[in-house]
N, C-alpha and C positions, 0 to 999 in steps of 0.2 A: 611456333614461337608461342611461347606459355602467355594465357590472358591475366593479366594483373588487375585489371579494368573492375572484375565480380569476384570477389573473396571467396565465391561460392563456384565458383567456376576450375573446372579438374585441369591440371597442366597440361592435358594433352590439346585441350579444344584451341581451336588455331583463333588465329586476331578475326579471321572472317565469322566464326560461331558465335566470338564474343560479340560483333559488331551486329551480328542477328540478333542477338537475344535482348540487346539493349534496343536498338529498332523497332523490334515487335512490341517491347513494353510501350515505349513511346506512341508508337502509331498503330493500334491495335483495328481502328476504324478502316484503315486502310485494306489490310486483308479483308476485312468483310464486303470491301467493294467489292474486290477482285471477286471473292465466292458470289457475291451476290450478284455481279454480271454475268458470272461464266453460267452461273444457273440458269440465269434470265435467257441466253443464247442457247442453250440445250433445251429449254421449254420451249423457247420462240418455234426451234426448227422441229420437235415433236410437236407443235401445236396442232397443223393440219390433220397429222393422222390420229390424234386423240379425238379432236372434233368431227372427224368421219366417223370413229368408232362408238363416240356419244351420241350423235346426233347425225343418223345416216342421211344422205341426201345425194340426189341424183342431176344437182344442177352443175352443167359443167362450168356456167362463169362461175358461181361462188364455188365451185373447187380452186379455180384458177385464182379469183381475187384472194383466197386466203392462203393460196401457195405465196402468192407474191408479198402480201402485208409478213409474213411468214420471215418470207426470204431479208425482206427488210430489216425485221425486228431482230431477226439471229445476227446479218452483217453489221449493225447498231451498237449491239450489247457485245458481239465479238470486240468491234474495235474501241468500245469503252472499256473492256477487260483487259486488252492489250496495251492500252494507255497506261491504266493503274499500274499494270506490271510491269513497263518498260519503266515507269518514273519509279518505282521501289526498286526496281536495280539501281539503276542512277544513284539515287541516295545512298543505298547500299555502300556501291563502290566507292562514295564521294566519302564516308562515314569510315571504310576500311583506310582509305587514305589517311585522313585526320589520325586514326590510332594508331597508324605505322609510325607515324610521328614520335609516340610517345615514348619510343627506345631510343631515340636520336640523342647524342650527348652532346653537350655544350661545357665550355671552360668558362668562367666566372676568370677576367684576368686581375691581378692584387691592382688595388687601388686605394685611394685615400678614403671612402667609405666604406671600401668591402673590407680593405686590410688585404690579407695572404688571399690567393686566387681556391678557387675550388671546381670541382668537375661534377655536374650532375644531369640527370637526363630532362626532357621536357615534361615527362611523366612529374616529375619532381615540384616543377615549376609550378603546377595547378592551382590556381588560388592564391597565388603569389604574384606573378609577374606574368605580363602581356609579352607577349613576342613576334618581332617583325623578321622572319628569312627575307634576303637579297639575296639574288643568284646573279651571277655576270663574271665577265673578265674585270682582269687587275683597274683598268683605267674607268670600268663602269663604277665598280665599289669605290675606288677612291671619290668620282664625282656625286655617289650616292651619300659617304660619309661626311663629304665636305656640304652638299646640302641640307644633311640631317644635325649638323652641329649645333644651328641656329634656335634648334627646338629640344638642345640638350635638356634643358631646365622642365622643357613640358612632359619628356617620356619619365621624369622621375615624377610629376605630378599624374601621373596617368600609367606608373608603374610599368612602362615600356622597357624591353631590354632588346638591341638591334646584333642579329647574329649574318655575317657576311657569308657567303659560300662562292669564292674563287670556281670559273667555268675550268681552270686548268691550274696546275700545282702552281704555287707562288714560294719564290724561294725567300723573302721575303716582305715585311707587313708593303702597303703602300704609305705614303707622306701620312697621312692624315692620321691613322689606324690607330700610331701609338698614344696620341694625344685623349682620342677618344675612348680609349681603353683606360688610359690612366684617370678618366673621369668617369668610369664605368658605366658606362650606357653603349657599348659598344662589345662584346662578348664574341669570344672562338670557337667553331665550329670543330668537335672531334670527327675523326673518322671522316674527311672531307669527299673522299670518296664516296661513302656511302650517301653522303648529301647531295654528290652530283651524280650520281645514279637517280634518288628519288625524281630530282626536275628532271630529267631529261625523259627518265619512263613516263613521268605526269604528264608530259605534252609532246611526247613521242607521234610522231604522225602529222601534228598539227603545225608543230614551231621547228625549222630546221635548227639542228645544235649551233652551227657555228653563227646563226643569226640570235637564237636566244641568248650565247654568251656575250654577243656586242649588244645587245638591246638591254636584257636583262628581265628577269621576272623576282614577284616578290610575292609573298603569302602573310597574313598578319593571323595569328592565334589568340583567342580570347583568353581570359582566365580560365575557364573552364576547358583548356583546350582544343575548342573549335574552332573553326576557321571562320573569321568574321568578314573578311576582306581577302581580295588577288586582282593579279592583273600582270601585265606584261610592261616593261618598261622601269621607272624608279616613280617610288610610291609619290602620292603627291600630299606631303605631310602635314601641312594645314589641316586638309579635308581630311585625312586618314586619322588624325588624331580627332576633329571637330564631330565627325558620325559615329565610328567604329570604335575609338578608343579614348571617350573623353575620361576627364579627370577622375582618380578613385573618391574623393572627399571635395568638399565644399573650397572655394580659395577664395583668399581674404583679399581683400580691397586695399589692405594697408601692406601688402607683402613688399620687402623694400626691393632696389635693383638691385643687380650684380655688376659690379665694374670691378674688374680686375687690372685697368691701366686707362693710361691718359686717352689711349688712342678710343678706348670703347666709351671713356666720357665724354669725348667731343660728337661720338655718334648718337652717345643717350640725351644730351643735351639737344641737339637737333630734332629728336624723337619727343622731348618733352614739350619744344616750342609746338608741335603739331597738334599736341592734345590739348595745349593751350589755346589754340586757337577753335578748336573743334569745340571745346568746351563752352566756347563764348559766340560758337555760330558765324565765326569770321570768316566768310569764304574766302576774300580775298587775300588774309595772311596765309590759308591756306595753300593756297594756289603759288604764292611768294615762294613757299619750298620746295615747289616740285621744280626740274627739270623744262626747260621751254621745248621739250620734244614729246610726241606721242609713246606709249609703253605698247609693244608688240603683243601682246597677251591682249591686253585691254582691247585694242584695234579690232582683231580678230571675233571678241565675241561683242564687240560692236555691232559687227555686222550680223548677228543672230537675235540680239537684242536692242536695248533701247539703251543708252548712255544720257544721266542725267548730268549736269552741271554744277557745279559746286554750289550755287545758290539755290538750287533746287533741293540738293540732295539735305542741305542744311537751313532751309525755308520753314519746316515745321518745328525744330527746336529740337530735333532729336537726340542730338548729342549733347543739349545744354547738360553742364552739369557733371560729362563724363569723365571717369574718371583711370589713371592706370595706375598700374601695380605687377611688380614681380617683371620688370622690365631688364634685360638683358641685352648683349650685343655680340654681332660673329665681326671680323674684318678679313677679307682677303690676305693671302700672303705678300701680294704685291701693294697690298693698302690702295688699292684703287674701286673696290666693291666693298660694301658692308650690308650688313642686313640687320633687322632688331626686333624682337618680340616682344610682347606686353599681354597683361589680360586687361581687357576692359569692364568697368565695371559701370553698367547705365546709373543715372539719377534714381534712388528708389533702392537700389543695390538687388533689383531683382534677376538672377542671371549673369553671365560672363561671355567674354567673347574674348577669342584668343586673336591678335593682331598679329599682322607681318610687313616689315618694309624693307624695301630693297633700295640702297641709296650708292651712289655715286660720285668719286671722289674728282672734282672739276677743278683742283688745285693744277700749277703747273707742276711737270716730272722734275721731282727733285725737290719741291717745295717742303719746308718744314711743319710745315701748319695745313693740316687738311680744311676743303670746302665742302662738306656734304651736301648734295642735292637729293632730293628723293624719286625716285624712278619710278615705285609703284607702292600704293596700300592697300594691303587685303587685310580683311577679315571673317570671323566665321565664329557662329554659338559654340562655344565650349565650356558648356555644363554637365556635372554630374547624371549621369542616366537619359541625358538629352542625346538622342541620333539629328543630328543640325540637317535641316531641308533647305538652308539658304545661304549665300555668301555673296561678299561686295568683293571687287575688284577697282582698284582707282587709280588714274593718272591723275596729270593736271588740268586735265580736259574735264574731269568728274567720275561718275563712279556708273558701274554696269552691275544691276542685281542678277545672281544666278539664282534659280529654285529648281531641285530636285524633286523631279518628277514619280522618279521609280529607281528602286535600290540599284545600284552598282555592280554586279558581279566580275569575276574574273572572265579569263576565255573558256572556253570548251576545256574540260579535263582536271582545271584547276579547282581545288576544293572550296564549298559552295560556303554562302555566308551563314552565321550565326549570330548568337548574343556576345556581345563584348564581354 
């Protein structure tokens, strides 16, 4: 396969040679460490003989000591050289997998924003779009599309498109795919068999192919075409946006809400009540918006950390003057669940956060007027060039603060993290 990443490379140079060329330019110190440790191991091995030649001695104890020291030093430097070489090999394989994606083709479906559809390679999308590829069964991809729909406006702000790769041939798109494609944030993979082969080979021997299809897997590519996140299951969309796929430009605190129906307006009205209460530090008003039941995720996190009640959360006035902009809503097909998102701007206008709310309709079945009650509220920093290190999960009891201590990487074999 010809290398198109370096114009100076000849057409006969393979991807791996191209990868090596780039990696060598970026990581010259790694090669020097390998050479240094290897030469040190050889020198340590030869040191007793050299010492005996230069400084003759009849002491058997001194000789044994020198041989023992030489053996220890040789083992140490050999281990360090092996570790550096193994690390280099793993990084090269990871880069090769990333560059292999460059020739994969995607189709941008016709939409109101893009007009006529077009076909392009991932290589051509570099410096233009970030890409999140999700692999799984049709049922899993339907679940992914529905979960991602509430973040469609954030995908635009972050320059993200989603590419779903079905684990088996699909005769027709899943129900929510058509609407997502029409809105322009869900694209189609071309040559699905090649995409499937890529994912199965990527995790071959680590995850059963049947289990992989049912659980799903995903990877995210930065504007430079480098992997900036990966994992099994479905992507945690708000966390991915807040950490690896932040907005491309500063967000306005005055951006209007998107409301396309009376049903959306009802959800956004409840969201507005929440932020009115938060901006006034009114803990009682906040609690009244929640269902009188515990959220499962917040309960599980509570066992690992501390849950502060709303009086404690709002005691220092941190949400005083909090503004909400760019709000939107998404309602399930049966109108029993809804989600809302928005951009929070703290008082002072420094930084922005992405908020997500999950709502439940408690009105009787068949009622024409929904009654939305809040199930969970979550927020994470969402600012240009910021990799968020903390997040909040809240229900009617209060909030649990989450703090990331180390970067999260995907399972072994997935492409590694890189800058978004």
